[in-house]
Every structure is written in C-alpha cells, then in structure tokens.
C-alpha positions, 0 to 999 in steps of 0.5 A: 674737349666736349662740354657736357652738362646735366642741368636740374631745375627744381620747380614748385611742381616738378624736378626736371633734368636736361642733358646738354652735349655737343652744343644742344639739348640731348634729352629732358626728363621730369619727376613730379614731386610737388615741392610747393604743395601747400606753399600758398597756405604755409610759409614753410616747405613740407618735410615729405615734399622736401624729402621726395624732391631732394631724392629726385634731385639726387637721382638726376645728379647721379644720372648726370655724373654717370654720363660724365656731365657737370651737374648744376642745379637751380631752384625757383619760387617754392624754395626762394619764398619758403622760410625753410628754403635754406634747409631744403638746399642743405638737404640736397647738398647732404644727399648728393653734394649738389649746391642749389642756386636759388634764383630770384623772380627776375632772374627766372624771367631772364632764364626763360627768355634766354632759353626760348628766344636766345638773342632774338626779340620777343617775349615769354609767359612762363606759368610755373607752380608758385610763380609766373614770369613775363619777359620781353625785349624789343628794340633795345627795350626789355622788361622782366617781372615775376608774379606770385601766382602759379598752377600749384598756388592756385590749386591750393587756394581755389581748387576748381572753384571758378569764382575763387579762381577768377578772384585770385586771378583778378588780384594779379591782373592790374600788375599787367596794365602797362605791359605790352608784348611785341613780336613772337611771344612764347609760352613755356613751362608745365602748363604750356606743355600740357596744353600743347599736348592736349592741342594735338592729342599727343600720346607722348610728349615730343618737344621737337614736334610741339615747338612753335605750336600756336595756342590761340586765346580763344582755344585756351579760354574754351579749353580752360572752361571745359577742364573746369567742368570736368572731374579729375578722372575725366581730365585724365582721359583727355587725349594728350593730358599729363595725368600728373597735372590733371588736378592743377591744369584747369585753374592754370589754363584759366590763368593763361587765358586771362594773361593772354587777354590782359596782354592783348595776345591773340596767340602764344607759341609753345616752346620746348626750349626754356629756362633749362637752356637759359640757365646755361646761357645766363651763367656763361656756361655755353 
C-alpha cells in the first residue's frame, strides 16, 4: 500500500501544504494568512487572522482528502505562544475535522533539522514569522534552540526602522554566544526562500533549482541594507521578490545577516526540504 500524506504547516505568516507520496514530496503550496499579525503587541490571535487561517487549513485539508491522502497538521510559534491558541485549534477542528499538533520551539527545531538534513550532520537556521530555530548535530553532539523573534514579530515591533531593528536583534544575539555550528548549515523558511529567489532573480519559485544555493554573509548583509532603503513598492519590483513578503523581508534579512555574523557563518545553503518533511520523520510516519 502506497503511503500518501497531506502535511499542513500552520505558521505565523503562512499556511503551507505538502503532498507526500511514493516516498517523496510531490508538491508544496502556500497561502499567506498572517496568523501571527500583531502577536508581538498582543498575547491573543486576532479573530480575523484565525478565521482566514482556519479557512486556508480547511481548503488544504480538503485538497489532501480529495487526493486520497492522510491529513496531518501542526502549528508553530504563533499558536503555541498565544493565550487563545486552543481556541484557534478548536476552530480548525470545527471547520475541517483536523486535529492540530502544536509543537514546542525545540520540537520545531528538530523538525527543521530532520527535514533539511535527514540523518546527515550539520545545522539549520529557520527564521519563521514569530520565532527562529537554530539546530545542529555533529560528532554525536546536538543542539536545538528557539528564539522568540521572527519576520512578523520584527515588523510588528519595528517596521523598517533600522535603529529599532538593530536594538531588537541586539537583545537576542547574546543567546548565541556559545553556539558554534559545524559542517553544512542550511537556511530554511520563508525568509530564506525569498532571498534565494532574489539571489537568482527567479520569476517563480522552483525548490529543486534553488536547493543548495549558497547565500553568503556579505550578500545577505548588502541585500538587507538595500531592502531597508526601499519602499514596499520598490521591493515588490525586485526580481525574484515574493510580494506577499515585501513588507516583512527587510527586517528579516537584517536578522539573518546578524545571525550569520553571530554564528560566524560565511555562508548558508538554502534548503527546500524543511519542517514539512521533518514532521513526517519526527512522528514516525515515514
């Protein structure tokens, strides 16, 4: 019997779907719903954000069922940190019968590492909407951490104010003082995928083409500075830009550049394989 899964990742900025069959990812889709909008300023998820996100989950769940797949869904920082995260999960259950698995920050880091590297050694940096996960394993040693900072949180707090962004980022950098990543380090998540597309000027996202694309620290820093100097409209015109992320990408790029500097990384490699694949591995489904 061929195992087929529809895996739904409910993030702070977007909802993603992966169809897995024949031992591989067949395709991925994304719906930008901004569930974590305002989460840096309020401890509760907004009713309109919950509604549009639950509707996106329901649509992806139905797509999976129509294809004969087993539907599984997990949620990350926005849901686990919100006071009404349980209410959101109940709304999803009501709309489509899917039980949402709310993963911890450390679990999320595990998902990213397993998805990007499988059983290989190395590390990952995953900038999400409301949190950032860093993980590595090398020579029998492993490390997993989650920081309460991400693309949407930074935008909520700082918009494109560079001084405010640097201050917010600076408060998180000390947590990285003792971290040293060895081997190949992959960048996963929406910030990384957007920057990868910009790096090659891609007119559409092609995960297979972008897999293992190097992003150097110098290029990420320069790109962050350039994006901060642009208006949203100017960013939308940049070749390869995901216009749905044009408002949040500048601060997130500055955060990635700062992470690379703090972790002493000359470059990261982009990975299209991420926590969607990692979830199936972590839960023993494949």
